[in-house]
C-alpha positions as CSV (number, residue, x, y, z in Angstrom):
1,X,33.1,-2.4,4.3
2,X,33.2,-4.2,7.7
3,X,30.2,-4.1,9.9
4,X,32.0,-1.8,12.4
5,X,32.8,0.7,9.6
6,X,29.1,0.6,8.4
7,X,28.0,1.3,12.0
8,X,30.4,4.3,12.3
9,X,29.4,5.6,8.8
10,X,25.8,5.4,9.7
11,X,26.3,7.2,13.0
12,X,28.1,10.1,11.4
13,X,26.2,10.1,8.1
14,X,25.1,13.7,8.1
15,X,28.8,14.8,8.4
16,X,29.9,12.9,5.3
17,X,26.9,12.4,3.1
18,X,28.5,14.0,0.0
19,X,31.5,11.7,0.2
20,X,29.3,8.6,0.2
21,X,28.2,9.3,-3.4
22,X,31.3,7.5,-4.6
23,X,30.6,4.3,-2.7
24,X,29.7,1.1,-4.6
25,X,26.0,0.3,-4.8
26,X,26.2,-2.8,-2.6
27,X,27.8,-0.8,0.3
28,X,25.2,2.0,-0.1
29,X,22.5,-0.7,0.2
30,X,24.0,-1.9,3.5
31,X,23.8,1.6,4.8
32,X,20.3,2.1,3.5
33,X,19.1,-1.1,5.2
34,X,20.6,-0.1,8.5
35,X,19.4,3.4,8.5
36,X,15.9,2.2,7.4
37,X,15.6,0.0,10.4
38,X,16.7,2.8,12.7
39,X,14.4,5.4,11.3
40,X,17.3,7.6,10.2
41,X,16.4,8.1,6.6
42,X,15.7,11.6,5.3
43,X,15.9,13.5,2.0
44,X,19.7,13.9,2.2
45,X,20.4,10.3,3.0
46,X,18.0,9.0,0.4
47,X,19.5,11.2,-2.2
48,X,22.9,9.8,-1.4
49,X,22.1,6.2,-1.0
50,X,19.2,5.3,-3.3
51,X,20.0,3.8,-6.8
52,X,17.6,3.2,-9.6
53,X,18.1,-0.5,-9.2
54,X,16.4,-0.7,-5.8
55,X,13.8,-3.5,-5.7
56,X,12.4,-3.0,-2.2
57,X,12.3,0.1,0.1
58,X,11.0,0.3,3.6
59,X,10.5,3.9,4.8
60,X,8.0,3.0,7.6
61,X,10.4,3.9,10.5
62,X,11.5,7.3,9.2
63,X,9.7,10.7,9.2
64,X,9.1,11.6,5.6
65,X,8.4,14.8,3.7
66,X,8.0,15.6,0.0
67,X,11.7,15.8,-0.6
68,X,12.0,12.1,0.5
69,X,9.5,11.1,-2.1
70,X,11.3,13.2,-4.7
71,X,14.4,11.2,-4.0
72,X,12.5,8.0,-4.3
73,X,11.4,8.8,-7.9
74,X,14.8,7.6,-9.2
75,X,14.0,4.0,-8.2
76,X,12.5,3.0,-11.5
77,X,12.7,-0.8,-10.8
78,X,11.1,-0.6,-7.4
79,X,8.7,-3.5,-6.7
80,X,7.9,-3.1,-3.0
81,X,7.4,0.2,-1.2
82,X,6.4,0.6,2.5
83,X,5.1,4.0,3.5
84,X,3.2,2.9,6.6
85,X,4.0,5.3,9.5
86,X,5.6,3.6,12.5
87,X,4.4,4.1,16.1
88,X,6.5,7.3,16.5
89,X,6.6,8.6,13.0
90,X,4.8,11.4,11.4
91,X,4.6,11.6,7.6
92,X,4.5,15.2,6.3
93,X,4.5,14.4,2.6
94,X,1.6,15.7,0.5
95,X,-0.8,14.3,-2.1
96,X,1.0,16.3,-4.7
97,X,4.3,14.5,-4.0
98,X,2.5,11.1,-4.2
99,X,0.9,12.1,-7.5
100,X,4.4,12.9,-8.9
101,X,5.9,9.6,-7.5
102,X,3.7,6.8,-8.8
103,X,4.1,7.6,-12.6
104,X,7.8,6.7,-11.9
105,X,7.1,3.4,-10.3
106,X,5.6,1.3,-13.1
107,X,7.0,-2.0,-11.8
108,X,5.6,-1.7,-8.3
109,X,3.8,-4.8,-7.1
110,X,3.4,-4.2,-3.3
111,X,2.4,-0.9,-1.8
112,X,1.7,-0.2,1.9
113,X,0.3,3.3,2.8
114,X,-1.8,2.7,6.0
115,X,-3.0,5.8,7.9
116,X,-1.5,8.3,5.5
117,X,-3.6,11.5,5.4
118,X,-2.1,12.5,2.1
119,X,-3.7,9.4,0.4
120,X,-6.7,10.6,-1.5
121,X,-9.0,9.2,-4.2
122,X,-6.8,11.0,-6.8
123,X,-3.7,9.4,-5.4
124,X,-5.3,5.9,-5.7
125,X,-6.4,6.7,-9.2
126,X,-2.7,7.5,-10.0
127,X,-1.6,4.2,-8.4
128,X,-4.2,2.2,-10.4
129,X,-3.3,3.9,-13.6
130,X,0.5,3.7,-13.4
131,X,1.2,0.6,-11.3
132,X,-0.5,-2.1,-13.4
133,X,1.5,-4.9,-11.8
134,X,0.2,-4.2,-8.4
135,X,-0.7,-7.4,-6.4
136,X,-0.8,-6.1,-2.8
137,X,-2.3,-2.8,-1.7
138,X,-2.8,-1.8,1.9
139,X,-4.5,1.6,2.4
140,X,-6.3,0.9,5.6
141,X,-7.1,4.0,7.7
142,X,-6.9,6.4,4.8
143,X,-10.2,7.9,5.9
144,X,-10.8,10.2,3.0
145,X,-11.0,7.4,0.4
146,X,-14.4,6.8,-1.2
147,X,-15.9,4.6,-3.9
148,X,-13.9,6.5,-6.5
149,X,-10.8,4.6,-5.3
150,X,-12.5,1.3,-5.7
151,X,-13.7,2.2,-9.2
152,X,-10.1,3.2,-10.1
153,X,-8.8,-0.1,-8.7
154,X,-11.5,-2.1,-10.6
155,X,-10.5,-0.4,-13.8
156,X,-6.8,-0.5,-13.5
157,X,-5.4,-3.3,-11.3
158,X,-5.7,-6.6,-13.2
159,X,-3.2,-8.5,-11.0
160,X,-4.4,-7.4,-7.6
161,X,-4.6,-10.2,-5.1
162,X,-4.8,-8.5,-1.7
163,X,-6.6,-5.3,-0.8
164,X,-7.0,-3.7,2.6
165,X,-9.2,-0.6,2.5
166,X,-10.6,-0.7,6.0
167,X,-11.7,2.4,7.9
168,X,-12.6,4.3,4.8
169,X,-15.7,5.8,3.3
170,X,-16.4,3.1,0.7
171,X,-19.9,1.7,0.3
172,X,-21.7,-1.2,-1.3
173,X,-21.6,0.6,-4.7
174,X,-17.8,0.6,-4.6
175,X,-17.7,-3.1,-3.7
176,X,-20.0,-3.8,-6.6
177,X,-17.6,-2.1,-9.0
178,X,-14.7,-4.0,-7.5
179,X,-16.5,-7.3,-7.9
180,X,-16.9,-6.6,-11.7
181,X,-13.5,-5.1,-12.2
182,X,-10.3,-6.4,-13.8
183,X,-9.2,-8.1,-10.6
184,X,-12.4,-10.0,-10.2
185,X,-10.8,-13.4,-10.7
186,X,-7.4,-12.6,-9.1
187,X,-8.5,-11.1,-5.8
188,X,-7.8,-13.5,-2.9
189,X,-7.9,-11.3,0.2
190,X,-10.1,-8.3,1.0
191,X,-10.4,-6.4,4.2
192,X,-13.1,-3.7,4.6
193,X,-13.3,-3.5,8.4
194,X,-15.1,-0.6,10.0
195,X,-16.5,0.8,6.7
196,X,-19.9,2.1,7.7
197,X,-21.2,2.2,4.1
198,X,-20.7,-1.5,3.6
199,X,-23.8,-3.8,4.2
200,X,-24.7,-7.4,3.3
201,X,-25.5,-6.1,-0.2
202,X,-21.8,-5.3,-0.8
203,X,-20.8,-8.6,0.8
204,X,-23.0,-10.4,-1.6
205,X,-21.4,-8.7,-4.6
206,X,-18.0,-9.9,-3.6
207,X,-19.0,-13.5,-2.7
208,X,-20.9,-14.0,-5.9
209,X,-18.4,-12.6,-8.3
210,X,-14.9,-12.9,-6.9
211,X,-14.2,-16.6,-7.6
212,X,-10.8,-16.8,-6.0
213,X,-11.6,-15.0,-2.7
214,X,-10.2,-16.9,0.3
215,X,-9.9,-14.2,3.0
216,X,-12.8,-11.7,3.5
217,X,-13.1,-9.6,6.6
218,X,-15.7,-7.0,7.3
219,X,-15.8,-6.5,11.0
220,X,-17.5,-3.3,12.2
221,X,-19.6,-3.0,9.1
222,X,-23.4,-2.6,9.6
223,X,-24.4,-6.0,8.3
224,X,-27.4,-8.0,9.5
225,X,-27.9,-11.7,10.1
226,X,-29.1,-11.8,6.5
227,X,-25.5,-11.9,5.4
228,X,-25.3,-15.6,6.4
229,X,-27.6,-16.6,3.5
230,X,-25.0,-15.4,1.0
231,X,-22.2,-17.5,2.2
232,X,-23.1,-20.5,0.0
233,X,-24.1,-18.5,-3.0
234,X,-20.9,-19.5,-4.9
235,X,-20.0,-23.2,-4.5
236,X,-16.6,-22.8,-6.1
237,X,-15.5,-20.6,-3.1
238,X,-12.9,-22.3,-0.9
239,X,-12.9,-19.7,1.9
240,X,-10.2,-20.0,4.5
241,X,-11.4,-17.1,6.6
242,X,-14.5,-15.0,6.6
243,X,-15.5,-13.0,9.6
244,X,-17.8,-10.1,10.5
245,X,-19.8,-8.4,13.3
246,X,-23.6,-8.6,13.2
247,X,-25.4,-5.4,14.1
């Protein structure tokens, strides 16, 4: 399908969505990519264009609801999913829809869900339980998350390398659980910025136990100057970036 034809089909998609069911997978993928970039995806288009062979799906520019997530459940081989809301997007999907989605995505390795109100501790527990290959998880700004999420991640994410759980309700206790969890020796990057329950005690837990940590950011957390004495606790650390704000 020439580029011009893809453009026209994309523009008039809602008028011919049913006829697109017969298109080859590679042509559907071109339409999917174009509509994703333009924020045009909805439940109808996703149902018509998605195949179970999708490896990566970016829904950040589209306004999503529960029906969109239901359509995504067919992507059993999905490895990367971006649910971050864009600047002008509002995600209306619920926790219930997320809880039904992640048991279907067992091969997921990268997941972005920043600033999603529907992301709860229960949702993260489902992610940790079902997505055991997860290596990158960005849930910054999911303000309802507590230490329960970190406990779930500690128990169920053995390959996790990067975690952003900034602007949440986690505390030192949650970081202690994470530092002794299954990703203790795989975690390379951790961001807990603006988590008011995190102090130098939680920082110490991570620095002492997470032997592969290279990027550790905890700006806006109520840590004191005492945190500096923990920086040399683990000589095997080869930190590339560690930064914080002293209260």
